[in-house]
N, C-alpha and C positions, 0 to 999 in steps of 0.2 A: 425554561423549567424552574420550578420553585425549590426543588431539592437538587443537591449535587449527584449526578449520576455515577454509578459504578463504572460503566463502560462508555468511552467515546468512540464511535465508529467514524473514521474519516475516509471520504470517498472523493477523489479528484475526478472531475468530469470535463470533457471538451467535445462539444457538438454531439450531444446525446439526446437530442429532442425525440428520437424515435422510441427510445425505451426508458427514458429517465423517470416519468411519473409513475409508470406501472411498476418499475423495479423498486423504487423507494417506497411505495405504498405497500407493496408485498413484503418488503424487508421489514418495515415497521410492524406489520400485522404479525409476523413470525416472531419478531423480538418481544412482543408483548407476552409471549408464553415463557420467555426466559426468567430464570431466577434472580435476576439482577436488574436494576434500572440502567437506562442507557439514553444517550443522545446521538443523533446522526448529524455530522457536519459535512457539508457538501462543498468542496472546494473547486469552484468554477474557475477555469483559467483559458480565457481567450476565445470563447465560443462565438461563432458567427451565425449560429442558427437560433432557434427559439429556446434553447436551454435556459437562458436567464429569465425569460417570460414565464417558464414553467415553475422555476424554483421559487419565486416570490409568493404565489399563492399556496404552494406546498408548505412553506414554512409558516404562513399565516393561519393555515388550517390545523397543523400538527405541532404541538409544543415540543415535541422531542427533536424537531428538525431546525437546524440552523444552516445558513450558507454565507459564503462571501464570494467575491469575484476579483480575480487579479487583474484582468484586462489585458492579459498576454497569455499565449500558449507556453506553459511551463509546468510540467507534471510535478517535477521535483520541488519547485518553490511552492506550488499549491499544496503538497503533501507536508512540506516542512511547516508551513503557516498553519495548516490543520491541526498538526500535532501540537504546536505551541498554544493554540487557542483552546485545545481540548480541556475539559473539566473533570474528566473521569479519572479514577485511579488507574485504569487499564485503557489502553488504546488499541484499537483494531484498524489496520490499514487495509481497506477493501478496494474492490473494483466494481464499477457499476454493472459490468456484464457478468459478475460472479455472485455477489451477495449471498455467500455461502454460510448460512446460519449453523450448519453442522461444524464447520470450522470455528465459528464464534464460540459456540458452547464448549467445544473441546479445548480450545486454547484458553479460554478464560478459566476453566476448571484447572488447567495446568499452572497457570499463573496464581491462582488463589490457593492451591493445595499441593502443587508439585514442586515447589521450590525453583521454579523457572522464572527467568527474567524476560526472555525473548522467545516466541514460538513462530516458527516460520512454516507456512504451508507451501511445500514443495511439489512442483509439478513433475520433477524429475526423480524423486525418491522411490524406491521400490514400494510398490503397493498403490501408487498413484495412478490416476487415469486422465491422461492428456488427450482429450477428444478434438483439439483444435486441428486445422489443417497442417499437413507434414511439414510445410515451409515454416510455419510458426513454431512447431516443435523443434525443428532443426536449428532455427535461429536462436532459440533458448539454449540449446546444447552448445552451439558455437560460441555464444556470449559467455556462457559458463566457463568454457575452455579458455577464452580470453581472460577472464578474471583469475583462473588458476595460473596461467603463464605469467601475467604481469604482476599479480598481487599475492600469489600464493594462497588464494582462496581454497578452502578444503570442504566447503559445504556443497549442497547440490542446487541451491536456487537462492536468488536474492530478490526477485521481483514478484509482485502479486500479494498474496495474502501474508499478513504478519500481525502478531499481537504482542504487547509488551507492557511491562510496568512503567508508567509514564515517568515518574520521579527518577527511577534508576537509569532510564535511557536518555533523559534530557541532556546530559553532558555529552552524549554521543551525537545528538542533534546538532548541538552548538558547535561541535568540532567539525562538522562536515563542511567541505569547501566547494563541492560541485553541486548542480542542480540538474534540471531537466530529467532525462531518463536514467541517468546515473546516480542520482541522489539515493535511491532505494538500495542500490549495491554498496555505496559508501557507507550508509547507515548500518547495514548487516555486517560488512567486513570490519569496520571499526568496533562494533560490538563484540565480534570474535576476538579481535586483537586486545580488547580491554579485559578479557577473561570472564565475561558475564556468562551466566548459565543460559545456554541456548538449546532448544529442542526443534528439531524438524519433525513434521508430521505429514503423511500423504494426503493429497487432496484430489478431487475430481474437477477437472476444467472443461467446461464446454462453452464454446464461443457462440454467443447470442446474437452477434452482429459483426459485420467486417470491421476490423480495426479503424479507428477514427483518424490515425495518422498513418501514412504509407510507410511500410516497413523499410523499403529500400532507401527512402529518403532520409530516414533517421540514422543509417549507418555512419556516415562521415562524422557527424556530431557525437554519436555514441564513442566511436573510436578516439576522437579527440578528447573527450571527457574522461575516458579511462586512462589515457596516457597522462593526462593532468592529475588525476588521482594517484596513479602510480608514482609519479614524481613527488606529490605531496606526502604520501605514506612512506614510501621506501627511502626517499632522500631528506625531505624536509623535516619529517618527524623521527628520523632515525638518530 
């Protein structure tokens, strides 16, 4: 892009050939109606399908789209790098199966005019609509309970949609010590502990495809990373 965008939208992707092109093209068309300029950063991490082959022509065709490839499956590392490479004043962390422009518009308005540093789109907040399978909903609730027990988290959600003032949250990004699935949680928890202005807003979540990573297989690593994070925050940082 020839001008600096107001908003950078960062989307980690892994094995998303089935929905990638349609989701990104649709998102770009909807964002053209927004009252601010934007870029879309696609953070590919370790795909073994045609995801990378789809990304190159997309970026060549649309100037608002950038992408990079990590070469390994690591959601947190991809999200972190996307945030660091973002050029916008505000960053929106999105998911390829959501691309919720209602959240984009509401959160950016809060960041611009509401005196808020970080906006979290919560699946578990009153007024939200979580239309995922019951097992996915229950997993989110159990995970949230684990964060409450181990880290004293008092919000309702850490994963999924987030928007924030990039410069104000960069110190939080640099302070994070875990990656993969738990990076997003550490980012939110450290923002709370730093005393930043945070607002949760309800969102509607509809699963457009089956998860690209098996939920059960993720559990051991998630627990390990949460325990590592608990040690880092409660003991090392105290």
